[in-house]
C-alpha positions in Angstrom: 0.0 0.0 0.0 2.8 2.5 0.9 4.6 1.9 -2.4 1.3 2.5 -4.4 0.8 5.8 -2.4 4.4 6.8 -3.1 4.1 6.1 -6.8 0.9 8.1 -6.9 2.3 11.1 -5.0 5.8 11.4 -6.5 4.8 12.8 -9.9 2.7 15.5 -8.1 5.7 16.5 -6.0 8.1 16.5 -9.1 5.6 18.5 -11.1 5.8 21.3 -8.5 9.6 21.3 -8.8 10.3 19.4 -5.5 11.6 16.0 -4.5 10.0 13.5 -2.2 12.8 12.9 0.4 10.8 10.5 2.7 7.3 9.2 3.2 5.7 7.5 6.2 2.1 6.2 6.4 1.2 4.9 9.8 -1.2 5.1 12.6 -0.5 7.8 15.2 -2.7 8.5 18.2 -5.5 6.5 16.7 -5.5 8.0 13.3 -3.7 7.3 10.0 -1.1 10.0 9.1 0.6 10.3 5.7 3.8 12.3 6.5 5.8 13.6 3.5 9.2 15.2 3.7 9.9 17.3 0.6 12.7 19.5 -0.5 14.3 21.1 -3.5 17.6 22.7 -4.5 17.8 25.9 -2.6 15.3 24.8 0.0 11.6 24.6 0.1 9.4 27.3 1.6 6.5 26.8 4.0 4.1 28.2 1.4 5.2 25.6 -1.1 4.6 22.8 1.5 1.1 24.2 2.0 0.5 24.2 -1.7 1.8 20.6 -2.1 -0.4 19.5 0.9 -3.5 20.9 -0.8 -2.6 19.4 -4.2 -1.8 15.9 -2.8 -4.8 15.9 -0.5 -7.1 16.7 -3.4 -5.6 14.2 -5.7 -5.7 11.4 -3.1 -9.4 12.2 -2.3 -10.3 12.0 -6.0 -8.3 8.8 -6.5 -9.9 6.8 -3.6 -6.5 5.1 -3.2 -6.8 5.2 0.6 -10.0 3.8 1.9 -9.7 4.9 5.6 -9.7 8.3 7.2 -6.2 9.9 7.1 -4.4 13.2 7.5 -1.7 14.5 5.1 1.3 16.4 6.5 3.9 17.9 4.1 7.0 19.3 5.6 10.7 20.0 4.8 13.3 17.6 6.1 14.7 20.3 8.5 18.3 21.1 9.1 18.7 18.6 12.0 18.1 15.6 9.7 21.2 13.5 9.0 21.8 12.9 5.3 20.9 9.4 4.1 21.6 9.5 0.4 23.8 11.2 -2.1 20.9 13.4 -3.2 20.8 14.9 0.3 24.4 16.1 -0.3 23.5 17.5 -3.7 20.5 19.5 -2.3 22.9 21.0 0.2 25.1 22.7 -2.4 25.8 26.2 -1.3 24.6 25.5 2.2 26.5 25.2 5.5 27.1 21.6 6.5 28.6 19.6 9.4 30.5 16.5 8.3 31.7 13.9 10.9 34.4 11.5 9.7 35.5 8.0 10.7 39.2 9.0 10.4 41.2 12.2 10.2 41.2 14.2 7.0 44.0 16.8 7.0 44.0 17.4 10.7 40.4 16.9 12.0 37.6 14.4 12.2 34.8 17.0 11.9 34.4 20.0 9.6 31.8 22.7 9.2 31.8 24.5 5.9 29.9 25.4 2.8 29.1 22.5 0.4 30.7 23.4 -2.9 30.3 20.2 -5.0 29.4 16.6 -5.0 31.0 14.0 -7.2 30.6 10.2 -7.5 33.2 9.6 -4.8 33.5 12.7 -2.7 32.2 16.0 -1.5 34.0 19.4 -1.7 33.5 21.6 1.4 34.8 25.1 1.7 36.2 25.4 5.3 37.3 28.7 6.8 41.1 29.1 6.8 41.6 25.8 4.9 39.8 26.5 1.7 38.1 23.8 -0.3 38.8 20.3 1.0 37.9 17.0 -0.6 36.2 14.5 1.6 35.6 10.9 0.3 32.2 9.4 1.0 34.0 6.4 2.4 35.3 8.6 5.3 32.0 10.2 6.2 30.2 8.9 9.3 27.4 11.4 9.1 26.6 14.8 7.7 23.8 17.3 7.9 22.9 20.9 7.1 23.8 23.5 9.8 22.0 26.8 10.6 23.5 29.5 8.5 23.5 32.5 10.8 
C-alpha cells in the first residue's frame, strides 16, 4: 500500500519542482497519518509545502486510493536531519554543512563549511582558513545541514 501511495504522489511533487525525500504512512494517536518530507535545490518554503499538501490531498481524495480516514502532512526535512543519500548532499550545495568523519582528513575528524560540490566519490567543502577540502564518501560517518547565521 505504501509503495502505491508513493508512486501516486511522487509525480505531483516532481511537477511542483520538488523532490520526495521521505514518506511515512502509519497510525499515530489512533489516526492514519501520511507524512511527506519534501525538499528542492535551494530549500523549500512553507508556502510551497502548504500548496503541495493541498494538491496531494485533493488528488488522493479523487483517487480513492486510501479507503480509511487519514491526515496528510507535508514538511521540509529540516536542518537537523542527517543525510541518508547522495541526493541529500546535492541538495545541500551552497549551504553550510557539518561533516563527521570516521578518520582524520587533513587534521580533523569533523568539519563545518559550505558544500561546494558533490561527485561520485566525494564532496567538496569550503572550510574557513583551509579553503576547499575533498572528503571521500568512504570517510563520512554522518553529515547534515547547519543553521546559516
